[in-house]
PATORDREN-33049 format. One record per residue: residue in three letters; x, y, z of N, C-alpha, C in turn. Coordinates in nm, 3 decimals. Atoms other than C-alpha are relative to their C-alpha. Layout:
r	nc1	nc2	nc3	cac1	cac2	cac3	cc1	cc2	cc3
Ala	X	Y	Z	X	Y	Z	X	Y	Z
...
This chain:
r	nc1	nc2	nc3	cac1	cac2	cac3	cc1	cc2	cc3
Met	0.083	-0.121	0.000	0.000	0.000	0.000	0.086	0.126	0.000
Met	-0.090	-0.115	-0.004	0.285	0.240	0.082	0.065	0.023	-0.136
Asp	-0.059	-0.012	0.132	0.446	0.165	-0.255	-0.100	0.062	-0.098
Phe	0.103	-0.055	0.087	0.116	0.243	-0.426	-0.009	0.151	0.015
Trp	0.013	-0.143	-0.022	0.086	0.585	-0.264	0.127	0.075	-0.037
Arg	-0.123	-0.064	0.048	0.452	0.658	-0.341	-0.006	0.020	-0.151
Arg	0.014	-0.015	0.145	0.378	0.593	-0.708	-0.098	0.112	-0.034
Val	0.096	-0.109	0.021	0.077	0.824	-0.686	0.066	0.136	0.025
Ala	-0.065	-0.126	-0.036	0.287	1.094	-0.517	0.103	0.042	-0.104
Arg	-0.099	-0.035	0.103	0.546	1.075	-0.797	-0.067	0.053	-0.127
Asn	0.074	-0.047	0.117	0.275	1.158	-1.051	-0.047	0.143	0.025
Arg	0.033	-0.141	-0.024	0.253	1.538	-1.073	-0.147	0.029	-0.026
Gly	0.141	-0.021	0.033	-0.087	1.528	-1.238	-0.092	-0.045	0.111
Ala	0.082	0.052	-0.109	-0.232	1.315	-0.960	0.008	0.090	0.122
Val	-0.016	-0.089	-0.116	-0.087	1.543	-0.691	-0.079	0.129	-0.021
Ile	0.077	-0.120	0.030	-0.235	1.849	-0.861	-0.150	-0.029	0.008
Gly	0.141	0.038	-0.005	-0.566	1.666	-0.899	-0.051	-0.013	0.142
Phe	0.040	0.015	-0.140	-0.580	1.571	-0.532	-0.006	0.136	0.071
Ala	-0.001	-0.132	-0.062	-0.491	1.928	-0.433	-0.124	0.081	-0.041
Leu	0.119	-0.073	0.048	-0.765	2.080	-0.650	-0.127	-0.057	0.061
Leu	0.119	0.062	-0.056	-1.020	1.827	-0.531	-0.013	0.028	0.149
Ala	0.002	-0.031	-0.143	-0.923	1.888	-0.168	-0.055	0.141	0.025
Ile	0.050	-0.136	-0.014	-0.991	2.259	-0.216	-0.151	0.004	-0.022
Val	0.145	0.003	0.028	-1.334	2.189	-0.368	-0.076	-0.064	0.116
Val	0.065	0.068	-0.113	-1.424	1.946	-0.088	0.001	0.090	0.123
Leu	-0.010	-0.088	-0.116	-1.302	2.192	0.175	-0.101	0.115	-0.010
Val	0.098	-0.108	0.020	-1.512	2.474	0.028	-0.142	-0.051	0.021
Ala	0.133	0.057	-0.018	-1.816	2.245	0.017	-0.031	-0.024	0.147
Leu	0.022	0.028	-0.141	-1.772	2.142	0.380	-0.014	0.129	0.082
Leu	0.001	-0.124	-0.076	-1.714	2.498	0.500	-0.103	0.101	-0.051
Ala	0.098	-0.093	0.058	-1.994	2.653	0.293	-0.090	0.066	0.104
Pro	0.085	-0.065	-0.100	-2.226	2.709	0.595	0.075	0.100	0.088
Leu	-0.079	-0.093	-0.080	-1.941	2.882	0.780	0.044	0.121	-0.082
Leu	-0.043	-0.110	0.085	-1.821	3.088	0.487	-0.116	0.092	-0.037
Tyr	0.120	-0.077	0.038	-2.174	3.197	0.391	-0.116	-0.050	0.084
Asp	0.104	0.045	-0.092	-2.424	3.175	0.674	-0.140	0.029	-0.050
Gln	0.131	-0.029	0.057	-2.707	3.303	0.454	-0.026	-0.090	-0.121
Ser	0.037	0.084	0.113	-2.897	3.114	0.187	0.056	0.057	-0.130
Pro	-0.051	-0.051	0.129	-2.742	3.136	-0.162	-0.110	0.058	-0.088
Trp	0.113	-0.054	0.075	-3.091	3.224	-0.288	-0.037	0.142	0.044
Arg	0.040	-0.128	-0.057	-3.111	3.540	-0.078	0.067	0.117	-0.072
Met	-0.055	-0.123	0.058	-3.066	3.887	-0.231	0.078	0.074	0.108
Val	-0.086	-0.060	-0.101	-2.773	4.046	-0.047	0.063	0.131	-0.046
Gln	-0.058	-0.123	0.053	-2.661	4.331	-0.275	-0.077	0.039	-0.126
Arg	0.065	-0.040	0.124	-2.761	4.518	-0.586	0.037	-0.098	-0.111
Pro	-0.030	0.092	0.111	-2.782	4.309	-0.905	0.119	0.050	-0.083
Phe	-0.112	-0.026	0.091	-2.485	4.290	-1.144	0.116	0.072	0.068
Leu	-0.114	-0.057	-0.070	-2.231	4.388	-0.879	0.127	-0.070	-0.051
Pro	-0.122	0.063	0.054	-1.885	4.328	-1.038	0.083	-0.066	0.110
Pro	-0.087	0.064	-0.099	-1.630	4.104	-0.866	0.091	0.100	0.070
Met	-0.090	-0.079	-0.085	-1.435	4.266	-0.580	-0.033	0.150	0.002
Ala	0.040	-0.141	-0.006	-1.630	4.593	-0.613	-0.037	0.041	0.142
Val	0.038	-0.024	-0.139	-1.749	4.562	-0.251	0.064	-0.108	0.086
Asp	-0.061	0.098	-0.091	-1.571	4.394	0.040	-0.101	-0.107	0.038
Gly	0.086	0.112	-0.035	-1.714	4.052	0.110	-0.070	-0.062	-0.119
Phe	0.065	0.054	0.120	-1.847	4.003	-0.243	0.109	-0.013	-0.109
Trp	-0.117	0.014	0.086	-1.531	3.880	-0.415	-0.036	-0.050	-0.139
Phe	0.039	0.054	0.131	-1.721	3.710	-0.698	-0.117	0.076	-0.061
Gly	0.110	-0.080	0.053	-1.991	3.973	-0.748	-0.136	-0.059	0.030
Thr	0.137	0.048	-0.018	-2.366	3.922	-0.763	-0.061	-0.030	-0.136
Asp	0.065	0.039	0.126	-2.605	3.782	-1.023	-0.112	0.097	-0.036
Thr	0.107	-0.086	0.051	-2.913	3.921	-1.196	-0.100	0.041	0.108
Leu	0.094	-0.029	-0.108	-3.113	3.916	-0.871	0.069	0.049	0.126
Gly	-0.073	-0.048	-0.116	-2.842	4.039	-0.636	0.042	-0.109	0.096
Arg	-0.045	0.111	-0.084	-2.748	3.696	-0.502	0.152	-0.014	-0.010
Asp	-0.146	0.009	-0.008	-2.389	3.633	-0.394	0.050	-0.119	-0.083
Ile	-0.056	0.107	0.083	-2.199	3.436	-0.660	0.087	-0.092	0.084
Gly	-0.086	0.081	-0.086	-1.952	3.319	-0.394	-0.078	-0.104	0.078
Ala	0.085	0.095	-0.073	-2.231	3.161	-0.188	-0.051	-0.109	-0.093
Gly	0.046	0.100	0.096	-2.363	2.991	-0.499	0.109	-0.100	-0.035
Leu	-0.111	0.091	0.030	-2.019	2.848	-0.577	0.023	-0.098	0.114
Ala	-0.026	0.086	-0.116	-1.975	2.714	-0.223	-0.109	-0.104	0.017
Tyr	0.109	0.096	-0.017	-2.319	2.555	-0.194	-0.018	-0.087	-0.124
Gly	0.005	0.082	0.120	-2.305	2.439	-0.555	0.101	-0.113	0.003
Ala	-0.099	0.107	-0.015	-1.992	2.242	-0.468	-0.059	-0.118	0.075
Gln	0.065	0.108	-0.076	-2.196	2.046	-0.216	-0.089	-0.085	-0.091
Val	0.094	0.071	0.088	-2.459	1.958	-0.477	0.075	-0.084	-0.103
Ser	-0.074	0.071	0.104	-2.209	1.863	-0.748	0.071	-0.124	0.055
Leu	-0.072	0.113	-0.059	-1.998	1.641	-0.521	-0.097	-0.107	0.048
Leu	0.099	0.097	-0.049	-2.305	1.479	-0.363	-0.057	-0.082	-0.113
Ile	0.060	0.071	0.113	-2.468	1.394	-0.694	0.105	-0.086	-0.070
Gly	-0.104	0.078	0.066	-2.138	1.283	-0.847	0.034	-0.128	0.075
Leu	-0.037	0.117	-0.080	-2.052	1.048	-0.561	-0.114	-0.101	0.011
Val	0.112	0.091	-0.022	-2.398	0.904	-0.496	-0.040	-0.070	-0.130
Ser	0.038	0.062	0.127	-2.483	0.847	-0.862	0.104	-0.103	-0.044
Thr	-0.105	0.097	0.034	-2.147	0.673	-0.913	-0.013	-0.126	0.084
Val	0.018	0.118	-0.086	-2.207	0.445	-0.614	-0.120	-0.083	-0.048
Val	0.118	0.072	0.049	-2.554	0.356	-0.748	0.032	-0.071	-0.131
Ala	-0.037	0.062	0.127	-2.412	0.292	-1.096	0.089	-0.122	0.022
Leu	-0.085	0.116	-0.032	-2.144	0.064	-0.947	-0.081	-0.113	0.059
Ala	0.084	0.103	-0.061	-2.408	-0.118	-0.744	-0.082	-0.075	-0.104
Ile	0.073	0.067	0.108	-2.591	-0.196	-1.069	0.097	-0.073	-0.093
Gly	-0.087	0.053	0.103	-2.303	-0.253	-1.308	0.093	-0.111	0.046
Val	-0.095	0.101	-0.047	-2.061	-0.454	-1.093	-0.064	-0.139	0.013
Pro	0.060	0.134	-0.008	-2.299	-0.742	-1.004	-0.040	-0.057	-0.136
Leu	0.041	0.050	0.132	-2.437	-0.765	-1.359	0.122	-0.043	-0.081
Gly	-0.121	0.038	0.073	-2.089	-0.766	-1.513	0.067	-0.123	0.058
Ala	-0.062	0.116	-0.065	-1.961	-1.017	-1.257	-0.076	-0.128	-0.035
Ile	0.081	0.119	0.032	-2.250	-1.258	-1.319	0.020	-0.040	-0.146
Ala	-0.016	0.029	0.142	-2.219	-1.227	-1.697	0.138	-0.059	-0.029
Gly	-0.135	0.047	0.028	-1.842	-1.275	-1.697	0.032	-0.135	0.062
Tyr	-0.033	0.126	-0.068	-1.833	-1.562	-1.450	-0.074	-0.119	-0.060
Phe	0.080	0.114	0.046	-2.117	-1.779	-1.579	0.006	-0.016	-0.151
Gly	-0.007	0.009	0.146	-2.096	-1.694	-1.951	-0.128	-0.059	-0.059
Gly	0.112	0.067	0.064	-2.324	-1.875	-2.195	-0.118	0.091	-0.028
Trp	0.122	-0.075	0.033	-2.685	-1.768	-2.246	-0.023	0.114	0.098
Leu	0.018	-0.107	-0.099	-2.684	-1.566	-1.923	0.086	0.121	-0.037
Asp	-0.088	-0.108	0.045	-2.389	-1.362	-2.049	-0.061	0.072	-0.119
Asp	0.061	-0.061	0.118	-2.563	-1.306	-2.384	-0.120	0.086	0.038
Ala	0.121	-0.074	-0.039	-2.888	-1.198	-2.217	0.037	0.131	0.072
Leu	-0.038	-0.120	-0.075	-2.719	-0.955	-1.977	0.070	0.103	-0.088
Met	-0.068	-0.093	0.088	-2.500	-0.805	-2.249	-0.097	0.064	-0.099
Arg	0.100	-0.062	0.087	-2.799	-0.752	-2.480	-0.078	0.105	0.078
Phe	0.068	-0.097	-0.086	-2.973	-0.579	-2.189	0.088	0.124	0.019
Thr	-0.094	-0.112	-0.015	-2.662	-0.363	-2.137	0.008	0.081	-0.128
Glu	-0.010	-0.070	0.128	-2.638	-0.280	-2.507	-0.125	0.081	-0.029
Phe	0.123	-0.077	0.019	-3.001	-0.167	-2.504	0.014	0.140	0.060
Phe	-0.020	-0.130	-0.063	-2.909	0.111	-2.261	0.105	0.082	-0.073
Gln	-0.106	-0.072	0.069	-2.600	0.197	-2.463	-0.043	0.053	-0.136
Thr	0.047	-0.048	0.130	-2.796	0.241	-2.786	-0.074	0.133	0.012
Ile	0.072	-0.126	-0.022	-2.989	0.532	-2.632	0.100	0.106	0.043
Pro	-0.092	-0.106	-0.044	-2.795	0.862	-2.609	-0.019	0.030	0.148
Ser	0.009	-0.010	-0.145	-2.714	0.899	-2.240	-0.062	0.131	0.046
Phe	0.054	-0.130	-0.044	-2.793	1.269	-2.214	-0.150	0.008	-0.028
Ala	0.143	-0.001	0.033	-3.127	1.228	-2.391	-0.079	-0.087	0.098
Leu	0.068	0.088	-0.095	-3.220	0.936	-2.164	-0.009	0.065	0.137
Ala	0.002	-0.068	-0.131	-3.124	1.137	-1.854	-0.106	0.109	0.002
Ile	0.102	-0.105	0.008	-3.344	1.426	-1.969	-0.139	-0.059	0.014
Val	0.133	0.063	-0.004	-3.641	1.194	-2.022	-0.032	-0.049	0.141
Ile	0.023	0.054	-0.135	-3.600	1.026	-1.682	-0.030	0.112	0.099
Val	0.021	-0.111	-0.093	-3.570	1.355	-1.493	-0.133	0.070	-0.028
Ala	0.126	-0.066	0.035	-3.863	1.507	-1.684	-0.120	-0.082	0.047
Ile	0.111	0.086	-0.042	-4.085	1.207	-1.605	-0.015	0.001	0.152
Leu	0.003	0.009	-0.147	-3.991	1.189	-1.235	-0.008	0.135	0.070
Glu	-0.007	-0.136	-0.051	-3.982	1.570	-1.190	0.138	0.028	0.059
Pro	-0.137	-0.032	-0.043	-3.653	1.748	-1.118	0.017	0.001	0.152
Ser	-0.036	0.005	-0.142	-3.506	1.666	-0.776	0.136	-0.067	0.010
Ile	-0.130	0.063	-0.021	-3.179	1.543	-0.629	-0.009	-0.150	-0.027
Ser	0.013	0.145	0.015	-3.306	1.184	-0.617	-0.022	-0.041	-0.145
Ser	0.025	0.036	0.140	-3.436	1.182	-0.975	0.124	0.023	-0.086
Ile	-0.124	-0.025	0.074	-3.110	1.334	-1.105	0.101	-0.111	0.027
Val	-0.091	0.110	-0.035	-2.905	1.074	-0.916	-0.040	-0.128	-0.072
Leu	0.048	0.121	0.067	-3.123	0.795	-1.054	0.026	0.005	-0.149
Ala	-0.020	-0.013	0.144	-3.104	0.928	-1.409	0.147	-0.017	-0.037
Ile	-0.144	0.010	0.030	-2.725	0.965	-1.402	0.049	-0.143	0.022
Ala	-0.042	0.137	-0.028	-2.683	0.620	-1.246	-0.046	-0.095	-0.112
Leu	0.054	0.090	0.103	-2.904	0.456	-1.512	0.071	0.015	-0.134
Val	-0.073	-0.016	0.126	-2.700	0.603	-1.797	0.149	-0.027	0.019
Ser	-0.143	0.016	-0.027	-2.363	0.537	-1.628	0.042	-0.143	0.026
Trp	-0.041	0.133	-0.041	-2.373	0.170	-1.529	0.046	-0.092	-0.114
Pro	-0.044	0.095	0.103	-2.328	-0.002	-1.874	0.152	-0.012	-0.018
Pro	-0.147	0.018	0.011	-1.952	0.078	-1.905	0.059	-0.078	0.116
Val	-0.048	0.076	-0.116	-1.904	-0.059	-1.554	-0.024	-0.149	-0.021
Ala	0.033	0.141	0.022	-2.080	-0.383	-1.643	0.093	-0.062	-0.104
Arg	-0.086	0.055	0.105	-1.874	-0.429	-1.959	0.144	-0.014	0.048
Leu	-0.136	0.011	-0.054	-1.547	-0.357	-1.777	0.012	-0.120	0.093
Val	-0.006	0.110	-0.096	-1.622	-0.601	-1.495	-0.014	-0.134	-0.072
Arg	0.016	0.124	0.077	-1.740	-0.866	-1.743	0.131	-0.039	-0.065
Gly	-0.127	0.030	0.064	-1.413	-0.838	-1.935	0.105	-0.050	0.098
Glu	-0.096	0.044	-0.102	-1.209	-0.870	-1.616	-0.031	-0.142	0.047
Phe	0.039	0.134	-0.046	-1.407	-1.176	-1.504	0.029	-0.106	-0.106
Leu	-0.029	0.096	0.106	-1.370	-1.343	-1.843	0.148	-0.038	-0.002
Ser	-0.144	0.029	0.000	-0.992	-1.315	-1.811	0.047	-0.067	0.129
Leu	-0.044	0.053	-0.130	-0.979	-1.422	-1.445	-0.066	-0.133	0.037
Arg	0.074	0.117	-0.048	-1.231	-1.706	-1.420	0.071	-0.133	-0.027
Ser	-0.074	0.124	0.029	-0.990	-1.960	-1.569	0.131	-0.009	0.076
Arg	-0.125	0.002	-0.077	-0.707	-1.876	-1.329	-0.001	-0.116	0.101
Glu	-0.014	0.116	-0.087	-0.572	-2.146	-1.098	-0.073	0.017	0.134
Tyr	0.062	-0.018	-0.131	-0.699	-1.992	-0.775	-0.153	-0.008	-0.008
Val	0.146	0.013	0.016	-1.053	-1.976	-0.915	-0.037	-0.147	-0.015
Gln	0.027	0.143	0.016	-1.040	-2.339	-1.025	0.016	-0.074	0.133
Ala	-0.018	0.062	-0.131	-0.907	-2.434	-0.681	-0.118	0.029	0.090
Ala	0.118	-0.035	-0.081	-1.198	-2.251	-0.518	-0.121	-0.082	-0.041
Val	0.112	0.082	0.048	-1.444	-2.440	-0.739	0.014	-0.143	0.051
Leu	-0.022	0.138	-0.045	-1.285	-2.775	-0.651	-0.017	-0.015	0.151
Ser	0.015	0.007	-0.145	-1.293	-2.688	-0.282	-0.145	0.007	0.045
Gly	0.143	0.002	-0.033	-1.671	-2.659	-0.299	-0.060	0.135	0.033
Leu	0.057	-0.132	-0.026	-1.715	-2.282	-0.264	-0.115	0.029	-0.097
Ser	0.114	-0.034	0.083	-2.045	-2.152	-0.395	0.038	0.109	-0.099
Pro	-0.030	-0.106	0.098	-2.049	-1.929	-0.705	-0.001	0.141	0.058
Pro	-0.006	-0.136	-0.058	-2.143	-1.614	-0.506	0.126	0.023	0.082
Ala	-0.121	-0.014	-0.080	-1.853	-1.678	-0.268	0.123	0.016	-0.089
Ile	-0.113	-0.011	0.092	-1.611	-1.726	-0.557	0.002	0.137	-0.067
Ile	0.010	-0.129	0.070	-1.738	-1.415	-0.735	0.046	0.114	0.090
Phe	-0.022	-0.117	-0.085	-1.725	-1.179	-0.438	0.125	-0.011	0.089
Arg	-0.117	0.014	-0.086	-1.437	-1.328	-0.237	0.128	-0.026	-0.077
Gln	-0.121	0.041	0.073	-1.199	-1.461	-0.501	0.030	0.088	-0.122
Val	-0.024	-0.068	0.127	-1.246	-1.282	-0.832	-0.016	0.151	0.012
Leu	0.028	-0.143	-0.004	-1.398	-0.942	-0.754	0.113	0.083	0.063
Pro	-0.111	-0.080	-0.055	-1.111	-0.824	-0.527	0.113	0.025	-0.099
Asn	-0.106	-0.018	0.098	-0.875	-0.868	-0.822	-0.040	0.092	-0.115
Thr	0.045	-0.094	0.102	-1.084	-0.633	-1.037	-0.020	0.141	0.058
Ile	0.026	-0.127	-0.068	-1.091	-0.347	-0.786	0.074	0.117	-0.065
Ser	-0.080	-0.112	0.050	-0.812	-0.139	-0.941	-0.062	0.067	-0.123
Pro	0.063	-0.069	0.114	-0.976	-0.078	-1.283	-0.136	0.061	0.036
Ile	0.129	-0.056	-0.042	-1.312	-0.021	-1.110	0.021	0.134	0.069
Ile	-0.028	-0.126	-0.070	-1.160	0.249	-0.887	0.037	0.109	-0.100
Val	-0.038	-0.098	0.102	-1.004	0.423	-1.187	-0.121	0.046	-0.078
Leu	0.121	-0.036	0.074	-1.330	0.410	-1.380	-0.094	0.083	0.085
Ala	0.090	-0.073	-0.089	-1.525	0.533	-1.077	0.040	0.147	0.012
Ser	-0.045	-0.139	-0.009	-1.310	0.847	-1.049	-0.040	0.079	-0.124
Leu	0.041	-0.067	0.123	-1.384	0.929	-1.412	-0.152	0.012	-0.008
Met	0.147	-0.005	0.000	-1.754	0.851	-1.362	-0.051	0.115	0.085
Val	0.040	-0.114	-0.084	-1.778	1.109	-1.082	0.011	0.129	-0.080
Ala	-0.017	-0.119	0.085	-1.641	1.371	-1.323	-0.111	0.009	-0.104
Ser	0.107	0.000	0.100	-1.890	1.268	-1.592	-0.135	0.032	0.062
Ala	0.127	-0.027	-0.068	-2.175	1.278	-1.341	-0.014	0.148	0.033
Ile	0.003	-0.143	-0.029	-2.083	1.633	-1.239	-0.033	0.079	-0.126
Leu	0.029	-0.067	0.127	-2.084	1.741	-1.603	-0.146	-0.021	-0.041
Leu	0.137	0.030	0.039	-2.417	1.568	-1.666	-0.100	0.075	0.086
Glu	0.088	-0.076	-0.090	-2.578	1.726	-1.359	0.000	0.148	-0.036
Ser	-0.011	-0.141	0.038	-2.451	2.067	-1.466	-0.078	0.028	-0.127
Ala	0.074	-0.018	0.125	-2.596	2.020	-1.813	-0.151	-0.004	0.024
Leu	0.142	0.007	-0.032	-2.934	1.917	-1.671	-0.048	0.127	0.069
Ser	0.035	-0.124	-0.071	-2.938	2.217	-1.437	0.002	0.119	-0.095
Phe	-0.007	-0.108	0.099	-2.837	2.445	-1.724	-0.129	0.007	-0.081
Leu	0.123	0.006	0.078	-3.148	2.329	-1.911	-0.125	0.022	0.085
Gly	0.115	-0.021	-0.088	-3.369	2.396	-1.608	-0.057	-0.127	0.058
Leu	0.048	0.128	-0.053	-3.397	2.031	-1.503	0.072	-0.037	0.130
Gly	-0.061	0.025	-0.129	-3.203	2.067	-1.179	-0.102	0.014	0.112
Asp	0.087	-0.013	-0.116	-3.353	2.053	-0.832	-0.022	0.149	0.029
Pro	0.025	-0.143	-0.021	-3.526	2.393	-0.786	0.025	0.046	0.143
Asn	-0.020	-0.036	-0.141	-3.458	2.382	-0.410	0.147	0.014	0.039
Val	-0.143	-0.008	-0.032	-3.076	2.372	-0.430	0.071	0.080	-0.108
Met	-0.083	-0.076	0.094	-2.818	2.597	-0.590	0.105	-0.091	-0.060
Ser	-0.102	0.082	0.066	-2.595	2.432	-0.847	0.074	0.085	-0.102
Trp	-0.083	-0.073	0.096	-2.320	2.542	-1.082	-0.068	0.009	-0.136
Gly	0.069	-0.002	0.129	-2.519	2.445	-1.390	-0.114	0.101	-0.002
Tyr	0.108	-0.098	-0.008	-2.815	2.652	-1.274	0.054	0.142	-0.010
Met	-0.059	-0.134	0.002	-2.589	2.954	-1.219	0.042	0.040	-0.142
Ile	-0.039	-0.029	0.138	-2.451	2.928	-1.573	-0.124	0.025	-0.086
Gly	0.123	-0.017	0.077	-2.800	2.887	-1.716	-0.069	0.132	0.030
Ala	0.064	-0.125	-0.037	-2.930	3.186	-1.521	0.073	0.121	-0.054
Gly	-0.077	-0.115	0.046	-2.649	3.409	-1.644	0.028	0.003	-0.148
Arg	-0.036	0.005	0.141	-2.630	3.305	-2.008	-0.061	0.113	-0.082
Thr	0.065	-0.106	0.076	-2.871	3.577	-2.125	0.066	0.136	0.020
Val	-0.067	-0.128	-0.028	-2.655	3.854	-1.974	0.151	-0.019	-0.003
Leu	-0.142	0.034	0.001	-2.315	3.708	-2.060	0.088	0.121	-0.036
Arg	-0.079	-0.116	0.040	-2.192	4.025	-2.231	-0.003	0.109	0.107
Gln	0.014	-0.105	-0.100	-2.320	4.248	-1.954	0.067	-0.037	0.132
Ala	-0.054	0.046	-0.129	-2.209	4.037	-1.654	0.064	-0.136	-0.020
Trp	-0.069	0.124	0.035	-1.954	3.776	-1.762	0.025	-0.090	0.120
Trp	-0.040	0.077	-0.118	-1.871	3.671	-1.405	-0.107	-0.099	0.047
Ile	0.108	0.089	-0.045	-2.212	3.508	-1.348	0.019	-0.139	-0.058
Cys	-0.022	0.129	0.065	-2.124	3.231	-1.596	0.143	-0.050	0.015
Val	-0.141	0.040	0.004	-1.745	3.233	-1.585	0.042	-0.071	0.128
Phe	-0.047	0.058	-0.126	-1.692	3.158	-1.215	-0.054	-0.142	0.023
Pro	0.044	0.140	-0.012	-1.921	2.850	-1.196	0.055	-0.089	-0.109
Gly	-0.061	0.079	0.107	-1.782	2.739	-1.533	0.141	-0.042	0.036
Val	-0.135	0.034	-0.045	-1.429	2.755	-1.393	-0.003	-0.103	0.111
Ala	0.014	0.098	-0.108	-1.545	2.564	-1.084	-0.024	-0.140	-0.056
Ile	0.026	0.130	0.064	-1.682	2.285	-1.304	0.127	-0.051	-0.068
Leu	-0.122	0.037	0.071	-1.365	2.286	-1.515	0.106	-0.055	0.095
Leu	-0.105	0.042	-0.093	-1.130	2.258	-1.217	-0.037	-0.131	0.069
Thr	0.043	0.123	-0.067	-1.337	1.989	-1.045	0.012	-0.121	-0.091
Val	-0.009	0.110	0.096	-1.365	1.771	-1.355	0.145	-0.028	-0.036
Leu	-0.143	0.018	0.030	-0.998	1.830	-1.438	0.069	-0.075	0.113
Ser	-0.064	0.067	-0.113	-0.894	1.725	-1.087	-0.033	-0.148	0.003
Leu	0.040	0.140	-0.003	-1.093	1.402	-1.108	0.064	-0.079	-0.115
Asn	-0.066	0.068	0.111	-0.949	1.318	-1.450	0.149	-0.020	0.028
Leu	-0.141	0.015	-0.037	-0.595	1.383	-1.325	0.018	-0.110	0.104
Ile	-0.007	0.105	-0.101	-0.663	1.162	-1.025	-0.019	-0.137	-0.064
Gly	0.023	0.127	0.068	-0.799	0.889	-1.250	0.122	-0.047	-0.077
Glu	-0.122	0.038	0.073	-0.490	0.896	-1.471	0.113	-0.039	0.096
Gly	-0.103	0.033	-0.098	-0.263	0.899	-1.166	-0.022	-0.136	0.064
Leu	0.031	0.131	-0.057	-0.440	0.601	-1.012	0.025	-0.111	-0.100
Asn	-0.024	0.101	0.103	-0.425	0.414	-1.341	0.150	-0.028	-0.014
Asp	-0.145	0.020	0.008	-0.048	0.471	-1.362	0.053	-0.071	0.124
Ala	-0.046	0.063	-0.123	-0.006	0.368	-0.999	-0.038	-0.148	0.005
Phe	0.043	0.140	0.002	-0.206	0.048	-1.045	0.072	-0.081	-0.107
Asn	-0.067	0.069	0.110	-0.025	-0.034	-1.370	0.134	0.067	-0.031
Pro	-0.128	-0.071	0.019	0.333	0.095	-1.330	0.077	-0.045	-0.124
Arg	-0.073	0.050	0.118	0.473	-0.126	-1.609	-0.055	0.063	-0.127
Leu	0.061	-0.060	0.118	0.221	0.002	-1.863	0.031	0.148	-0.007
Ala	-0.030	-0.143	-0.002	0.287	0.360	-1.750	0.142	0.026	-0.051
Arg	-0.137	-0.017	0.044	0.663	0.317	-1.806	0.014	-0.022	-0.150
Lys	-0.006	0.028	0.145	0.607	0.166	-2.151	-0.057	0.117	-0.079
Gly	0.060	-0.113	0.071	0.382	0.459	-2.242	0.094	0.118	-0.010
Arg	-0.096	-0.109	0.003	0.658	0.701	-2.156	0.118	-0.032	-0.093
């Protein structure tokens, strides 16, 4: 484990990614302390430029709401939806991929056709339909993102199981009388954790982007402030008040960039030989 973290620490991209993500997480956790008022509350005159008044370093929006408060509370929403939707997607995709890869045959064919059905539908369009049917809320957004995110997980896990199920330790477990669920979850699945972790970090980034896009279109939870909503609310006055869109856009950019850097760093740390060959 120490060797693994040393390899991560030697990757500059991963270190930068962890630093950026730590800042975003810290801002999200400290949001109630940094801004004790609701981000929906009017606190100054509309279209206040950044740093024009002490305490309003990011300016105000079209209704006089503090952009800084929106950024802080929006971090909470983005991280929450990104993490929870990824966990739900893993909870769907990992068991389906494991069952398909381990048993093979007609069960594998049936599960993969089911997976391909979801992949034939554009993910963003499917997410819009699901949220529109269930009405915009945190739970419906999480469900929509999870339902469009699990197929790559299932295919990855299936591929790993297909390559591992013929290994000696798996055959020994079968001969010893272990049940298929025990073999799947105790013997094979632990050896597929590294690619799943790497994929999960990238899925969180994709979920944040997808949530931002839904909020931009007005399909976000109307009770919470999000970065996508802030960009959508300021797009009509972009020339007049650029900061309303730019600051939440930069927040999304840095968060997604940090997660992608972390994903690449973890991939290099889990596969040091492949990383050296790539260089």
